[in-house]
N, C-alpha and C positions, 0 to 999 in steps of 0.2 A: 423184740420179734421172733426170734425162733423158739424161744422160748414161752411165749404165746401163742402158742401153732398148735406146740406142744404137746399143752398145758388142754388145749377143752378138748382132743379126740380120746384124752389117757380118761380124763376125770366120764366125758363120755361111757367109755368102755369099761368104765366100773358103777355107774348111773344102772347101765345095763347089769352086768352082771347081778349085784342089787338089787336090782325087779327077779331077773332072774332067783334068787335065796331065800327072797320072800315067796315068790310065787311057789317055791320047796321042789322049783326043780334046778337038782344039785346036779345034772351032767349039762342041763346048757350053760349054768353054772362056772363047771370050769373047762367048759369050750372055748367060751368068752375070753377068758379070765388067760387060758393060752394062747388063745387065738388076735384077741386083740386089743389084751390088757396088759397085755407084758412084753407085746413088742411095743406099744403107744409108749409103758411104765421108761423101758431103754432106751428110748425116743428121748422121753420124758429128762434123761439124767443125764444123756449125752445132751442134750441143749443150753443142761444147766451146770457139767461143766464146760461147756464150749460159755456159757456165758462167768463162771468163777473164772481161766484163761482168761476171759475178757478185761474186767475188770483188776482181778492182779497185774496184768499188764500195762495199762489205766496207770495203777496207782503207782507201783513202779516206775514210768515216765515220769509221774508227776513228781514224784518222790525224787529219781534225779532233776526234774527242772528246777523243786524248790531246793535241791544241796547246790548245785552250778548257779543257782541268782543267790544265797548266802554265801555263796564261796566269793562272787565278786563283790559283794555285798560286805564282807570280814577284810578284803586287800584294797574299798576302796577307802575304808573307816582306814585300812594300818596306814592306805597311800596320806590319804585326808590329817593324818596324827603326827606324822614323818614331813610333813608340807606344812605341820603348823607351827610344829616343832621348831624347822629351823629358821621360820616367821617369826617365833616368842626369843630365839636366840637370836639374829639378825637385829630384831629391835629390842635384847638387852645387851647385846653390844653398842647397836647407836646410841643409847640412851647412855652405859657405861661412858662413853668415850666423851658425850654431849658434855657429862660430870668432870671425866677425871682429867680431863686435855685444860681445861680454865682452873682447876684446881690444880697442876699443874704447874701450871700460869703463878699461881696466885702465890704456889709455894716459892719456884723461884726468885719469886719478885719478893718476897718477905727474906729470905738468902740472900740476894744480892744491898736490901738494904740490912741487915744484921751484918755481910762484908764487908758493908763503905761503900756499895757501885747504886751509881745510881739516876744512873748514864740510860740505864735501860726501856726500852717505852713498852706502856703498858696498854692493849685491849680493852674499854671498861666499856666498852659499845651488848655486851648483853642488857639485857631485860629481865632476869632476875635474881634469884639472891650472890650470885657467883661476879656474875656484874659491879650489883650494891657490893658486891665484897671489894672487887680490885676500884673499882673508884673511890675509894673508900682507901684505898692502898697510893693510886696516883695520889690522892690528896696531900696525904703524909710523905710522899716523894718528892711532889711540887715542894711542902716546907718545911723540910729535914735541907731542898738545893735552895730555898729560899736565904734561910739563916746561913748556910753554907754563902751565899754568897753577899748577901753582909757580914760576914764576919772578915771573909776573904776583899772586900773593899772597903774596911773597914784602917786596915794599915794601911792599902793604897792613899785613902786621906789623909793618912797621919803625914806619913812621909813626902803629899806631894804640900802639907803646908793645914789644914786641917786639922790642926789636934784637939779641937776642942768636936768635933767630929763625933757623936755617938748614932748608934744606929734605934732604928725607930724601933722602942719593943710594946706599944701600940701595936705589933699588922702580923706578932704571931702572942696565938692565944697559952692557953696554962704554961703549961713547964716547959717551952718553947719560948714564952715574953720571959719568965724564970734567967734560962740561958742568958737570953739576949743583956738581960739586967746587969745579970754578974759581969758579962762578960765588957760592956760598958764600964762598968763599977773598974 
């Protein structure tokens, strides 16, 4: 607004000075230049400098606000990344444990069976592949327990006088049945 107020008086003085030059009155043009145009020009330049200062200050303020906003956004992104990394690590540990603990149970069962220990309970309640593996291992453990029980029962029956007692090999599939048949023989 100050700039607009300073511009019109300057251009008016300029127009009067130009009219004096066109009319051939150099003395009047010189007087208008010194007494009207020069002070108005100084007022106009002061208004331009004030506007420049205002624009510079406003831009500096806006740049500082933008920088502060960008810095807040950067911190928010870093915090979000940290939270996501912690969440991913927690999720990874949880998933890993949900797989490794049941696998450790399966390894324990396999080691127990290989060492002839068939008395440990097998938790096969899971509905995934590990649960299927544990159910198969439980079935294998029960089959071996049944064979051992049948083989232990045979000498007792023989000692009780049932010399013709034989284990029914139809209850034992595959190699288990072969082993029972050989025991019967």
